[in-house]
N, C-alpha and C positions, 0 to 999 in steps of 0.2 A: 380625904382619900377619894380617888377618882375611880369610876367603873372600869377603867383600863387595867387596874390592879386586881380586878375581881374575876373569879371564874365561876361559872355555873356548871355543876356536875350532879350526877345521880347521888341521892342521899345514901348513906351507909349506916349500919347499926351504931357505929361509934359516934355518929352525929346526934344520937338520941338526946343526951342531956342538953345540948345546945338548942335543939328543936323544941324541947319542952320549955326551956327558958323563954323562947320566942312566943310560944303559945301563952305563957303566963303574962307576958307583956300585953297581950290582948285582953287580959282580965279573966282568963279561964283558970280554974283551980284544977291542976292535973297532978295526979299521984304518980310519981316515978315508978313505983312497983307495978302499977297497973298499965301505964302507957308505954313503957319501954318494950315489954313483950308484944303489945299491939303493933308498935312501930315495926318490929322485926317481921311480923306477919305481913303487914302492908307492903314492905319492901320487896317481898317475894311474890306478890300477886301481879299478874299481867294486867289486871283491871285498874291498877294504880300506878301512877308515876309521881315519885317524890324527888324533888330537886332541891339542892342547897346552893346559895351564893356564898362564896368564900373569899375573904380578903386577909392576907397575911396569916393564912392557916387558921383563921377563925370564921365560924359560920355566922354570917350577918343577915341571912334571910333564908326562907324556905317556902316552897309551894307544894301542895299535895293535890293531885288531879285524879279524879275517878272517871273511868270510861265504862259506859254501859249502853245497851241498846234501848232506845225509847220506842215503844210500840207505835205511838202516834206518828213518829217520823219514819219508822221502819229503817232506822239507821243508828249508827253509833253517835253518842253525845258525850262530850267531856264536861265534867263539873269540877270547877276549882273549889275544893272543900276548904282549904286554908291557904292563905298567903300572908306572910308576915316578914317585915324587915325590921331589924333591930332599931330601937328608938334613936340610938346615937348615930345611925347610918342612913336615916331617911332623907329624902329629897336629894339623893345623889345618883339616881337612875338605876338603883339596884332592883326595885320592884318592876320597873319597865323591862329590865334585862331578863328577869325571871319570867315575866309574862310573855316576852318575845320568844323565849325558848319554848314555853308552853304552847304558844300558837303554832310554832313550827312543828312541834311533835304532834299536835292534834291534826294538822294538815297531813303529816306523814302517815298517821294512823287512819286517815280517811274519815275523821269525825265530821258530822253534819254541822255542828256548831259547838260553842263553848258557853256554858252557863256558870253563874256564880251568884252568891248572895253576900250582902254586907249589911251589918247592923245599921238601922236608921240613924243612930247617933254618930256613926263614922262618916261624917260629911266629906272629909278630905279624901277618904277611900273612894267614895262614890264619884267624886270629881276625877280622881286618878283613873278609875276604870273608864269613865266617859271619855277622857282624853285619849285612852287607848283604842276607842271605837266601840266600847260596849254600850248598849242601849237598855234603858229601863223598860221592860216589856210586861211585867206581871207583879203580883204581890205574893209574898211568901207567908203562909199561915203555918203556925206551929201548934200542935196539941201535945201538951206535956203529960205523958203517961204517968210519970212518977208522982205528980201532984193532983191528977184529975181523978174524980170519982169514976168507978167502973160504969161503962155505958150500959143502959138497960138492954136486956135481950129483947128480941122482936116480940116474944109472947108477952113480956112484961109491959112493953110499950103499947101493945094492942089492948091489954087489959086495963091500962090507965086511961084509955080513951072514953 
């Protein structure tokens, strides 16, 4: 299939099951009962822009962008929270088409820049973003609250010295 037969459009609630299937392809365990209501909320927030790529009436990709003001820039910044193209439709220009649309929307909204992260093991994704003009500029650090011990309070930390 060629990208000419593809359309990029705003996501709708009916796209939810297809979007969740795409997220599962990335290796994430998503519970339909929890995530479909969340999707409906995000679809109605001005701070989010969710798009799908559709071919022959089937969702073959999606992207979720979050807009917020960064204090250090004093300006709006867009963050691509998720981008996924169906495994059977990769290397056909779909991801590039989705990201091209995202870049146009971000320019339209006046964003300072676009940020995104990709897992270190996704080397092909890193090369894809670099081909689009994205640069590696920082390291992302994650502190998992669910599995981490509670941080000591200041008084406790001072008493331990």
